[in-house]
C-alpha positions in Angstrom: -55.2 60.7 55.0 -55.3 63.8 52.8 -52.8 62.2 50.4 -55.0 59.1 50.2 -58.1 61.2 49.4 -56.2 63.1 46.7 -54.9 59.9 45.1 -58.4 58.4 45.3 -59.8 61.5 43.5 -57.2 61.1 40.7 -58.2 57.4 40.3 -61.8 58.3 40.2 -61.3 61.0 37.6 -59.4 58.5 35.4 -61.8 55.6 35.5 -64.9 57.7 35.3 -63.4 59.7 32.4 -62.8 56.4 30.5 -66.4 55.3 31.3 -67.8 58.7 30.1 -65.9 58.5 26.8 -66.9 54.9 26.3 -70.6 55.9 26.8 -70.2 58.5 24.1 -68.7 56.0 21.7 -71.3 53.4 22.5 -74.1 55.8 21.7 -72.2 56.8 18.5 -71.8 53.2 17.2 -75.3 52.2 18.2 -76.7 55.1 16.1 -74.2 54.6 13.2 -76.6 52.7 11.0 -78.9 55.7 11.0 -78.8 58.2 8.2 -77.8 60.9 10.7 -75.7 59.9 13.7 -77.1 60.8 17.1 -73.8 62.7 18.0 -72.3 64.7 15.1 -68.7 63.8 14.3 -67.3 67.3 15.2 -69.1 67.3 18.5 -67.9 63.8 19.3 -64.4 64.8 18.5 -64.4 67.8 20.7 -65.8 65.8 23.6 -63.1 63.2 23.2 -60.4 65.8 23.3 -61.8 67.2 26.6 -61.9 63.7 28.1 -58.4 63.0 26.8 -57.1 66.0 28.8 -58.8 64.8 32.0 -57.2 61.3 31.5 -53.8 62.9 30.9 -54.2 64.7 34.3 -55.3 61.5 36.0 -52.4 59.5 34.5 -49.8 61.9 35.6 -51.3 62.2 39.1 -51.5 58.4 39.3 -52.9 56.3 42.0 -50.4 55.2 44.7 -51.5 51.6 44.5 -51.6 51.3 40.7 -48.7 53.6 40.0 -47.5 52.0 36.7 -50.6 50.2 35.4 -53.1 52.9 36.1 -50.8 55.6 34.7 -50.2 53.6 31.6 -53.9 52.9 31.1 -54.9 56.6 31.5 -52.1 58.0 29.3 -52.7 55.4 26.6 -56.5 56.1 26.5 -55.7 59.9 26.6 -53.5 59.8 23.5 -55.9 57.3 21.8 -58.9 59.7 22.2 -56.8 62.7 21.4 -55.9 61.4 17.9 -59.3 59.7 17.6 -61.1 63.0 18.3 -59.1 65.0 15.8 -59.8 62.4 13.1 -63.6 62.7 13.9 -63.3 66.5 13.7 -61.6 66.3 10.3 -64.3 64.0 9.1 -67.0 66.2 10.4 -65.5 69.2 8.6 -65.3 67.5 5.3 -61.6 67.0 5.1 -61.9 63.2 4.7 -64.1 63.1 1.6 -62.6 60.5 -0.6 -63.7 56.8 -0.4 -61.7 55.0 2.2 -60.2 58.2 3.7 -61.9 57.7 7.1 -60.7 54.0 7.2 -57.2 54.9 6.2 -57.1 57.6 8.8 -58.4 55.5 11.7 -56.9 52.1 11.2 -53.3 52.8 12.1 -54.3 54.2 15.5 -56.9 51.4 16.1 -54.3 48.7 15.4 -51.8 50.2 17.8 -54.2 50.6 20.7 -55.7 47.2 20.1 -52.3 45.7 20.8 -51.2 48.2 23.5 -54.4 47.8 25.5 -54.3 44.1 25.2 -50.8 44.1 26.7 -52.0 46.3 29.6 -55.0 43.9 30.1 -52.7 40.8 30.2 -50.4 42.4 32.8 -53.4 43.6 34.7 -54.9 40.1 35.0 -51.5 38.6 35.9 -51.1 41.1 38.7 -54.7 40.8 39.8 -55.8 44.4 38.9 -59.1 43.1 37.6 -61.0 46.4 37.1 -58.1 48.0 35.1 -57.6 44.8 33.1 -61.3 44.5 32.3 -61.4 48.1 31.0 -58.3 47.7 28.9 -59.5 44.4 27.4 -62.9 45.8 26.6 -61.5 48.8 24.8 -59.0 46.6 23.0 -61.8 44.4 21.8 -63.8 47.4 20.7 -60.9 48.7 18.7 -60.4 45.3 17.1 -64.0 45.1 16.1 -63.9 48.6 14.7 -60.9 47.6 12.5 -62.8 44.5 11.3 -66.0 46.6 10.7 -64.0 48.9 8.3 -62.9 45.9 6.1 -66.0 43.7 6.3 -69.7 44.5 6.4 -70.2 41.2 8.3 -69.0 43.0 11.4 -71.6 45.5 12.5 -71.2 48.5 14.7 -73.2 47.0 17.5 -70.3 44.7 18.5 -68.1 47.8 19.0 -70.9 49.5 21.0 -71.3 46.4 23.2 -67.6 46.4 24.2 -67.8 50.1 25.1 -70.9 49.3 27.2 -68.9 46.8 29.2 -66.5 49.6 30.0 -69.5 51.7 31.1 -70.8 48.9 33.4 -67.3 48.5 35.0 -67.2 52.3 35.5 -70.7 52.2 37.1 -69.5 49.5 39.5 -66.5 51.6 40.4 -68.7 54.7 40.9 -71.0 52.7 43.2 -68.0 51.4 45.2 -66.6 54.9 45.6 -70.0 56.3 46.7 -70.4 53.5 49.3 -66.9 54.0 50.5 -67.5 57.7 51.1 -71.0 57.4 52.6 -70.0 54.7 55.0 -66.8 56.7 56.0 -64.5 54.1 54.6 -66.2 51.1 56.2 -67.5 49.5 53.1 -65.4 49.1 50.0 -66.4 46.9 47.1 -63.6 44.6 45.8 -61.3 46.5 43.5 -62.6 50.0 44.1 -60.3 51.0 47.0 -57.6 52.3 44.7 -56.1 54.6 47.4 -54.7 51.9 49.6 -51.1 52.3 50.7 -48.4 50.6 48.8 -47.4 47.2 50.1 -43.8 46.7 51.0 -43.1 44.9 47.7 -44.5 47.7 45.7 -42.6 50.2 47.7 -39.4 48.4 46.7 -40.4 48.5 43.1 -41.0 52.2 43.1 -37.9 53.1 45.1 -35.0 54.7 43.2 -35.1 56.0 39.7 -37.9 53.7 38.3 -39.5 55.4 35.3 -43.2 54.5 35.3 -43.8 56.6 32.2 -41.5 54.7 29.9 -44.3 52.3 29.1 -46.4 55.2 27.7 -43.4 56.4 25.6 -43.0 53.0 24.1 -46.7 52.8 23.2 -46.3 56.2 21.4 -43.4 54.7 19.4 -45.8 51.9 18.4 -48.3 54.5 17.2 -46.0 56.4 14.9 -44.5 53.2 13.5 -48.0 51.9 12.8 -48.9 54.8 10.5 -46.0 54.0 8.1 -45.9 50.2 8.7 -49.6 49.8 7.8 -48.9 51.5 4.4 -46.1 49.0 3.7 -48.2 46.0 4.6 -51.2 47.2 2.6 -53.5 47.7 5.6 -54.0 51.3 4.5 -54.1 52.6 0.9 -52.1 55.8 1.2 -50.3 58.2 3.4 -52.2 61.5 3.7 -53.4 64.3 6.1 -55.8 62.1 7.9 -53.0 60.3 9.6 -51.3 63.4 10.9 -53.4 63.6 14.1 -51.9 60.3 15.2 -48.3 61.4 14.5 -48.6 64.8 16.0 -50.6 63.6 19.0 -47.8 61.1 19.6 -45.2 63.8 19.2 -46.9 66.1 21.7 -47.4 63.4 24.3 -43.8 62.2 23.7 -42.5 65.6 24.8 -44.7 65.3 27.9 -43.3 61.8 28.6 -39.8 63.4 28.1 -40.6 65.9 30.9 -42.1 63.3 33.1 -39.0 61.1 32.6 -36.8 64.0 33.8 -39.1 64.1 36.9 -38.4 60.3 37.3 -34.6 61.2 37.2 -34.2 59.1 34.0 -31.9 61.2 31.9 -31.2 58.6 29.1 -34.8 57.6 28.5 -35.9 61.3 28.6 -33.3 62.1 25.9 -34.4 59.2 23.9 -38.1 60.2 24.0 -37.0 63.7 23.0 -35.3 62.3 20.0 -38.3 60.2 18.9 -40.6 63.2 19.3 -38.6 65.0 16.5 -39.2 62.0 14.2 -42.9 62.1 14.8 -43.3 65.8 14.1 -41.2 65.3 10.9 -43.4 62.5 9.8 -46.5 64.6 10.3 -44.9 67.5 8.4 -44.2 65.2 5.4 -47.8 64.1 5.3 -49.0 67.7 5.3 -46.6 68.8 2.5 -48.8 67.5 -0.4 -51.3 70.2 0.6 -48.9 72.8 -0.8 -47.0 70.9 -3.4 -48.0 67.7 -5.4 -44.5 66.1 -5.1 -43.1 64.5 -2.0 -40.4 66.4 0.1 -36.8 65.5 0.2 -34.6 64.9 3.2 -31.2 66.4 4.2 -28.7 63.5 4.2 -26.1 65.0 6.6 -28.7 65.6 9.3 -30.0 62.0 9.3 -26.4 60.6 9.4 -25.7 62.8 12.5 -29.0 61.8 14.0 -28.1 58.1 13.7 -24.7 58.8 15.4 -26.5 60.5 18.3 -28.9 57.5 18.6 -25.9 55.1 18.5 -24.1 57.0 21.3 -27.2 57.1 23.4 -27.8 53.4 22.9 -24.2 52.7 24.0 -24.7 54.6 27.3 -28.2 53.1 27.8 -26.7 49.6 27.5 -24.9 50.3 30.8 -28.2 50.6 32.4 -30.1 47.9 30.6 -28.7 46.0 27.5 -32.2 45.3 26.3 -33.0 49.0 26.1 -29.7 49.7 24.4 -30.5 47.1 21.7 -33.9 48.6 21.3 -32.4 52.0 20.4 -30.4 50.3 17.6 -33.7 50.1 15.7 -33.7 53.9 15.6 -30.1 53.9 14.4 -31.2 51.7 11.5 -34.2 53.9 10.9 -32.2 57.1 10.6 -29.8 55.3 8.2 -32.7 54.1 6.1 -34.2 57.6 5.9 -30.8 59.0 4.9 -30.4 56.3 2.1 -33.8 57.1 0.6 -34.4 60.6 -0.8 -38.1 60.5 -0.2 -37.7 59.4 3.4 -41.0 58.2 5.1 -42.6 57.5 1.8 -40.1 54.8 0.8 -40.3 51.1 1.5 -37.0 50.8 3.3 -37.9 53.1 6.2 -41.4 51.7 6.4 -39.9 48.2 6.8 -37.9 49.5 9.7 -41.1 51.0 11.1 -42.7 47.5 11.1 -39.7 46.2 13.1 -39.9 49.2 15.5 -43.6 48.4 16.0 -42.9 44.8 17.0 -39.9 45.7 19.2 -41.8 48.5 20.9 -44.7 46.1 21.7 -42.2 43.6 23.3 -40.5 46.4 25.3 -43.9 47.6 26.5 -44.7 44.1 27.8 -41.3 43.8 29.5 -41.3 47.2 31.1 -44.9 47.0 32.3 -44.6 43.5 33.7 -41.2 44.1 35.4 -42.7 47.1 37.2 -45.8 45.3 38.5 -44.7 41.7 39.0 -42.4 40.3 41.6 -40.8 37.9 39.2 -38.9 39.9 36.6 -38.3 39.2 32.9 -34.5 39.3 32.6 -33.1 42.3 30.7 -29.5 42.1 31.6 -29.7 45.0 33.9 -26.5 45.2 36.0 -24.5 42.9 33.7 -22.4 45.6 32.1 -22.2 47.4 35.4 -20.6 44.3 37.0 -18.0 44.2 34.2 -17.2 47.9 34.6 -16.9 47.4 38.4 -13.5 45.7 37.8 -12.2 48.7 35.9 -10.3 51.4 37.7 -10.7 53.9 34.9 -14.5 54.0 34.5 -16.7 53.9 37.6 -20.4 54.3 37.2 -22.0 57.0 39.4 -24.3 55.7 42.0 -25.9 56.7 45.3 -28.1 59.5 46.6 -26.2 62.2 44.8 -26.5 60.8 41.3 -28.9 63.5 40.2 -27.9 66.1 42.8 -28.7 69.5 41.3 -26.2 72.3 40.8 -27.7 74.3 43.6 -29.8 72.5 46.1 -32.9 70.5 45.5 -34.6 70.0 42.2 -37.5 67.8 41.0 -35.9 67.2 37.6 -32.8 65.5 36.4 -30.3 67.4 34.3 -31.4 68.1 30.7 -28.2 69.4 29.3 -27.6 66.2 27.4 -30.7 66.9 25.3 -29.9 70.6 25.0 -26.5 69.9 23.5 -27.8 67.2 21.2 -30.5 69.5 19.9 -27.8 72.0 19.0 -26.0 69.4 17.0 -29.2 68.4 15.1 -30.3 72.0 14.4 -26.8 73.0 13.2 -26.4 70.1 10.8 -30.0 70.6 9.5 -29.0 74.1 8.5 -26.3 72.8 6.2 -29.0 72.1 3.7 -29.3 75.3 1.6 -32.7 74.6 0.1 -34.5 76.0 -3.0 -35.6 79.7 -2.5 -38.4 79.1 -5.0 -39.7 76.1 -3.0 -38.3 76.4 0.6 -40.7 73.8 2.0 -39.6 71.1 -0.4 -36.7 70.1 1.9 -37.6 68.8 5.3 -35.7 71.2 7.5 -38.3 73.0 9.5 -39.1 70.1 11.9 -35.5 69.5 12.6 -34.7 73.2 13.3 -38.0 74.2 15.0 -38.6 71.1 17.1 -35.0 70.1 17.9 -33.4 73.5 17.9 -36.4 75.4 19.3 -39.0 73.4 21.3 -36.7 70.9 22.9 -34.0 73.5 23.7 -36.7 75.5 25.5 -37.5 72.4 27.5 -33.8 72.0 28.3 -33.6 75.6 29.3 -36.6 75.3 31.6 -35.2 72.3 33.4 -31.7 73.9 33.7 -33.4 76.9 35.4 -35.2 74.6 37.8 -31.9 73.1 38.8 -30.3 76.5 39.5 -28.3 76.9 36.3 -29.3 80.5 35.5 -26.8 81.2 32.8 -27.1 77.9 31.1 -30.9 78.1 31.1 -30.8 81.7 29.6 -28.5 80.5 26.8 -30.7 77.5 25.9 -33.8 79.6 25.9 -32.2 82.5 23.9 -30.8 80.1 21.3 -34.1 78.2 21.0 -35.9 81.5 20.2 -33.3 82.2 17.5 -33.5 78.8 15.9 -37.3 79.0 15.8 -37.4 82.5 14.2 -34.6 81.9 11.7 -35.8 78.4 10.8 -39.3 79.6 10.0 -38.0 82.7 8.2 -35.4 80.9 6.0 -37.0 77.5 5.4 -40.7 78.5 5.8 -40.8 81.0 3.0 -41.9 83.8 5.2 -39.7 86.3 3.5 -39.9 85.0 0.0 -36.9 85.6 -2.2 -35.9 88.9 -0.4 -34.4 89.4 3.0 -35.8 92.1 5.2 -33.9 95.0 6.8 -35.9 94.4 9.9 -34.6 90.8 10.1 -31.0 92.1 10.0 -31.8 94.6 12.8 -33.2 91.8 14.9 -30.2 89.6 14.3 -27.8 92.4 15.3 -29.8 92.8 18.6 -29.5 89.1 19.2 -25.7 89.2 18.5 -25.4 91.9 21.2 -27.2 89.6 23.7 -24.9 86.7 22.6 -21.9 88.9 23.1 -22.9 89.4 26.7 -23.3 85.6 27.1 -19.8 85.0 25.7 -18.5 87.4 28.3 -20.3 85.6 31.1 -19.1 82.2 30.0 -15.6 83.4 30.7 -16.5 82.8 34.4 -18.2 79.4 33.7 -15.9 77.0 31.9 -13.9 76.7 28.6 -16.5 74.4 26.9 -19.3 76.9 27.4 -17.1 79.7 26.2 -16.5 78.0 22.9 -20.1 76.9 22.7 -21.4 80.5 22.9 -18.6 81.8 20.7 -19.3 79.3 18.0 -23.0 80.3 18.0 -21.9 83.8 17.4 -20.5 82.5 14.1 -24.0 81.1 13.3 -25.5 84.5 14.1 -23.1 86.2 11.7 -24.1 83.8 8.9 -27.7 84.7 9.6 -26.9 88.4 9.3 -24.9 88.0 6.1 -27.7 85.9 4.6 -30.2 88.6 5.5 -28.3 91.3 3.7 -27.3 89.2 0.7 -23.6 89.2 1.6 -23.1 85.5 2.6 -19.8 84.1 1.2 -20.0 80.7 -0.4 -19.5 78.0 2.2 -19.4 80.3 5.2 -22.7 79.1 6.6 -21.7 75.5 6.2 -18.4 76.1 7.9 -20.0 78.0 10.8 -22.7 75.3 11.4 -20.0 72.5 11.3 -17.9 74.3 13.9 -20.9 74.9 16.2 -22.1 71.3 15.6 -18.8 69.8 16.5 -18.5 71.9 19.7 -22.0 71.0 20.6 -21.2 67.3 20.0 -18.3 67.5 22.4 -20.5 69.1 25.1 -23.1 66.3 24.4 -20.5 63.6 25.0 -19.1 65.4 28.1 -22.5 65.8 29.6 -23.3 62.1 29.0 -20.0 60.9 30.5 -20.3 63.2 33.5 -23.8 62.0 34.2 -22.9 58.3 34.0 -19.3 58.0 35.2 -17.4 59.4 38.2 -14.6 61.8 37.5 -14.1 64.0 34.5 -13.6 61.7 31.5 -14.4 64.5 29.1 -14.0 67.7 31.2 -15.8 70.9 30.4 -12.8 72.8 31.6 -12.2 75.4 34.3 -13.3 79.0 34.1 -11.1 81.1 31.9 -11.3 84.0 34.3 -11.5 83.2 38.0 -12.7 86.0 40.3 -12.8 85.8 44.1 -16.2 84.8 45.2 -17.4 83.7 41.8 -18.0 80.0 41.7 -15.6 79.6 44.6 -17.6 76.9 46.3 -18.5 74.8 43.3 -16.3 71.9 44.2 -16.3 72.4 48.0 -19.7 73.4 49.2 -22.3 70.6 49.5 -25.9 71.2 48.6 -28.3 68.9 50.3 -32.1 68.8 50.1 -33.7 69.7 53.4 -36.7 67.3 52.9 -34.4 64.3 53.4 -33.6 63.1 56.9 -30.2 61.8 55.7 -29.3 65.4 54.5 -30.0 66.8 58.0 -27.9 64.1 59.5 -25.0 64.9 57.2 -25.3 68.6 58.1 -25.2 67.6 61.8 -22.0 65.6 61.2 -20.4 68.5 59.5 -21.3 70.8 62.4 -20.0 68.3 65.0 -16.7 68.2 63.1 -16.3 72.0 63.3 -17.9 73.0 60.1 -20.3 75.9 59.3 -23.5 75.5 57.3 -26.3 77.6 55.8 -29.7 76.3 56.8 -33.4 77.3 56.3 -35.5 78.5 59.2 -39.0 79.7 59.9 -38.0 83.1 58.5 -34.8 83.6 56.4 -31.7 81.5 55.8 -28.9 81.6 58.5 -25.3 80.6 59.0 -24.8 78.2 62.0 -22.0 76.6 63.9 -22.0 74.2 67.0 -21.6 76.3 70.1 -19.3 73.7 71.6 -16.8 74.2 68.7 -15.1 77.5 69.2 -13.1 77.1 66.0 -16.3 76.8 64.0 -17.9 79.8 65.8 -14.8 81.9 65.1 -14.9 80.8 61.4 -18.6 81.8 61.1 -17.8 85.1 62.8 -15.1 86.0 60.3 -16.7 84.5 57.2 -19.4 87.1 57.0 -17.4 90.0 58.4 -19.5 90.2 61.5 -19.9 93.7 63.0 -19.4 94.2 66.7 -22.8 95.9 67.1 -24.6 92.9 65.6 -23.3 89.9 67.7 -24.2 86.3 67.1 -27.2 84.7 68.8 -27.8 81.4 70.4 -30.5 78.9 69.4 -31.8 75.8 71.3 -34.5 73.3 70.3 -36.3 73.1 73.7 -36.3 74.7 77.1 -35.3 71.3 78.5 -31.8 72.2 77.3 -31.8 75.1 79.9 -33.5 73.1 82.6 -30.2 72.6 84.6 -29.8 76.4 84.7 -33.5 77.1 85.4 -32.7 78.5 88.8 -30.6 81.2 87.3 -33.6 82.8 85.5 -36.3 84.7 87.3 -39.7 83.1 87.3 -41.3 85.8 85.1 -38.5 85.6 82.5 -38.7 81.8 82.4 -42.5 81.7 82.0 -42.2 84.4 79.3 -39.7 82.3 77.4 -42.0 79.3 77.8 -45.0 81.2 76.4 -43.1 82.9 73.6 -41.3 79.9 72.0 -41.1 78.2 69.6 -41.6 81.3 67.4 -39.7 83.9 65.4 -39.1 85.9 68.6 -35.5 86.3 69.8 -35.3 87.2 73.5 -32.3 89.2 74.7 -31.7 88.0 78.2 -29.0 89.0 80.8 -25.7 87.1 80.4 -25.0 84.9 83.3 -23.5 81.6 84.5 -26.3 79.7 82.7 -24.2 80.1 79.5 -21.7 77.6 80.9 -24.4 75.0 81.2 -24.6 74.9 77.4 -20.9 74.0 77.0 -20.0 77.1 75.0 -16.5 77.4 76.4 -14.4 79.8 74.3 -17.3 80.3 71.9 -19.0 82.6 74.4 -16.8 85.6 73.4 -18.4 85.7 69.9 -22.0 85.3 71.1 -23.9 88.3 72.4 -22.4 91.2 74.3 -20.7 91.2 77.7 -24.1 92.1 79.3 -26.6 90.1 77.2 -27.3 87.3 74.8 -30.1 86.8 72.3 -31.6 83.3 72.5 -34.4 81.7 70.5 -36.2 78.4 69.8 -37.1 78.5 66.1 -40.5 77.3 64.9 -39.1 75.1 62.2 -39.0 71.3 62.4 -35.8 71.0 60.2 -33.8 73.4 62.4 -35.0 72.0 65.8 -34.2 68.4 64.6 -30.8 69.6 63.6 -30.2 71.2 67.0 -31.4 67.9 68.7 -28.6 66.1 66.8 -25.9 68.7 67.4 -26.8 70.6 70.5 -27.2 74.4 70.9 -26.0 76.3 67.9 -24.6 79.8 67.3 -26.5 81.6 64.6 -25.9 84.6 62.4 -27.5 85.8 59.2 -26.4 84.1 56.0 -25.1 87.2 54.3 -22.2 89.7 54.8 -23.0 92.3 57.4 -24.9 95.2 55.9 -26.5 93.2 53.0 -30.1 92.1 52.6 -31.4 89.0 54.3 -30.9 85.7 52.4 -34.2 84.2 51.3 -33.1 81.3 49.0 -30.4 78.7 49.2 -29.0 79.9 45.9 -28.3 83.3 47.6 -26.5 81.6 50.4 -24.3 79.9 47.8 -23.7 83.2 45.9 -22.9 85.2 49.0 -21.0 82.7 51.2 -20.5 79.6 48.9 -16.7 79.6 49.3 -16.9 80.2 53.1 -19.3 77.5 54.3 -19.0 73.7 54.2 -22.5 72.9 53.2 -26.0 74.4 52.5 -29.2 72.7 53.5 -31.5 73.6 50.6 -35.3 74.2 50.9 -36.0 76.7 48.1 -37.5 80.0 48.9 -37.8 81.1 52.6 -41.3 80.9 54.1 -40.9 84.5 55.1 -38.9 87.5 53.8 -38.8 89.2 57.2 -36.4 88.3 60.0 -37.4 87.6 63.6 -38.6 90.1 66.2 -35.9 90.9 68.8 -37.2 91.7 72.3 -35.0 93.2 75.1 -35.9 91.2 78.3 -33.0 92.4 80.4 -35.4 94.6 82.6 -38.5 92.4 82.3 -38.8 92.0 86.1 -39.3 95.7 86.5 -42.0 95.7 83.9 -40.0 97.0 81.0 -39.3 95.3 77.7 -37.9 96.9 74.6 -37.7 96.1 70.9 -34.3 96.1 69.1 -36.1 95.0 66.0 -39.8 94.5 65.1 -39.8 91.7 62.6 -42.4 89.2 61.5 -44.1 89.1 64.9 -45.8 92.5 65.6 -45.1 94.4 68.8 -48.7 94.1 69.9 -48.5 90.3 69.9 -45.4 90.2 72.0 -47.0 92.6 74.5 -50.1 90.4 74.7 -47.9 87.4 75.5 -46.2 89.3 78.3 -49.4 90.6 79.7 -50.8 87.0 79.9 -47.7 85.9 81.8 -47.8 88.8 84.2 -51.5 88.1 85.0 -50.5 84.6 85.8 -47.8 85.8 88.2 -50.2 88.3 89.8 -53.1 85.8 90.3 -50.9 82.9 91.5 -48.2 83.8 94.0 -44.9 82.2 93.1 -43.8 79.8 95.8 -40.7 78.7 94.0 -37.2 79.2 95.2 -36.1 81.3 92.1 -35.3 84.9 92.9 -33.5 87.7 91.4 -30.9 87.2 94.0 -30.6 83.6 92.8 -29.4 84.8 89.5 -26.3 86.1 91.1 -25.6 82.8 92.8 -22.5 81.1 91.6 -22.8 77.4 90.7 -20.2 75.0 89.4 -20.5 74.8 85.6 -21.9 71.5 84.2 -21.3 69.8 80.9 -23.3 70.8 77.8 -26.9 69.7 77.9 -28.6 68.2 74.9 -32.3 67.7 74.3 -33.4 64.5 72.6 -36.8 65.8 71.5 -38.0 68.3 69.0 -37.7 69.6 65.4 -37.3 73.1 64.1 -35.3 75.6 62.0 -33.1 78.7 62.2 -32.9 82.3 61.0 -30.9 85.4 60.8 -28.8 86.9 63.6 -30.4 88.9 66.4 -28.8 92.3 67.2 -28.4 91.4 70.8 -27.4 94.7 72.2 -26.6 95.3 75.8 -29.4 96.9 77.9 -26.9 99.6 78.8 -26.5 100.6 75.1 -29.9 102.2 75.0 -32.8 100.1 73.9 -35.5 101.6 71.6 -39.2 101.5 72.3 -39.2 100.4 75.9 -42.6 99.6 77.2 -43.7 99.4 80.8 -46.8 97.4 81.8 
């Protein structure tokens, strides 16, 4: 219910935000014939920017029922009003002064969103999403009327305003429906306004797996950037100038966002593609800004664009394995990069602009295909699976499939691996640096977008994703190199230092080289490819240093960048192969230096996300087969083994160098597992256990024949002491469910004896990775404190002690005991359980399992014997 309300809120924000923006534009166009518009252009632009941010939020947190269509509509309107608002701000500030400037600035965006929203409307009507389709069609008609208004006085602004008023009326109907829905406590819902309904079975099928709902928005952004240059070729606009930069840079910024969201959708190939296209959008905006500083048009570095076309071609080849239609679409960008490389003025030439027109048409068709296939039950054929069927016959290349396709390096991650994009950006940045440039006019060569965006911003993105996936070293390298590319790119090609090089720049480069030297040392323990990757970048840093002190030998910087670029290209291919195919077609190599305990469990220790029931089942199977695993609990991570597998218990005992004074403890999921031995416990102790559990309280109880009822066999010698055993029912659903599947488990802390408690699955891997069979990953522990261990060996005499006061305070434990004692004082016990009964010898029975419950586990309890001297004994 809470999730439904949250999704309903996001839907309401999106549709009401569109209605609010439409109302502003309706007022603007109704008052346009007046000498002074009712809303100043600058104020209108700022308001549209605010609404665009709200729509972006609503699009990302999309409605459950309208996952693809609602998200596409909100994100499309968001980028539309973002660029639209900036153009209005430029007009209000007097930047667009010449005749026709306002028209030339607005028309490319209006043309794009007329077609994009029309496609969304068509799919909406076909899939019976009437409200969304009506909104999209009305805004599409408004944009079309506005384009016509700029070219013919016969079309007045009132027609545009009328279309926006239709959006306002639809929004008002939606608002009325939501108000009735809430006031009547979900009893009355107007048709089309209950956007928080649960997904149908058919829609559940469409959203299962790695479906990327954000690809549609990325394709529309490609239409937008292509429209800016294509309109110039077709004569729709009169020139390319600063007024069109808002569309290009808005598309670039949103494209980076779509790249991140594609990683969230576990779509590595499309995320990499969107990252590549964002670079082109920022470069196009940079070229349109350049005439502000220099009258002539900038030139393009040919080697970079050739390499860029090769990267697009390789990516298209791998994407063809997923969908041949998507692979063919990427070939348009291969042709685009080649066209840019062949024309010295790049975006301003007719050849690249012709390819832009083709990209615009192809992007529109791909938008229709993707959006329709996500929403409709009948699919437009794209050849998906055709290449996969061919490769299925091959014994050499096998495509990776299954639940572990995007399994992170350490445990669970919400993102797919971004190393492919990180390596590709290193290739692009290095080959862009091969262009020397003119010291007198450093901005005349288009290098800054390639170095700063590709080498800087996108590598920062790759580093952040790598960190989220547990790759600490790799993420640190990407982030450090990204900072270096940004600083040196702006310094060398931005003219920040003029014709001289600063001593301070040389000092900074030396400091960076020291950091990189440490990275080179660390990569010795990672793999061979990463060692050469970091070592090659050290050559780049040396070239930066020599250039800063005017001692750069001729050709050294080109040689260094070529070496680094080739090493990065191999890593790019290796990451692609390893993410698509099984096995190591292009291996990254083994560590040059292998130390005991460093990376020892990389190929052996499984890392499974705790939030999946299938993962818990796999852990249970491992434990049943005699394995040991690290699992999360209600406190810290623990190491567990099935108590009916003595070999596993012995392995767990030796794997962490268990000390004799800190014996292993016993965990169950429910007291029902002890029911057959209930007569062996005193009434007071049994009721105290019943009142205290489930909780982070370990109770040290006298050892007795009840142990045999749990089927411990030879495992008993490793659990507790000869006099006592610590036992607990954890307050964690994952752990108790695991115990239900396996039976009682033996538990110890997931760290070598004497070290700090383990509070993250990464720490389990680091400390015991080569000694355990699997780790159930759940991120940070809910608590950093272990359980409270209570001595109950003398509870019948009124004494309890505390071996350790953990997360549960002593006062709370005493309060529980007091309540139990009052119960025994007020109600005489007529049962047959007596202290003498504990000494009664019964025939051992087989292990008892409970079929109910769910919970987790935690660190070992120091189950000392009562004769060893218990601290803080309390008599009540």
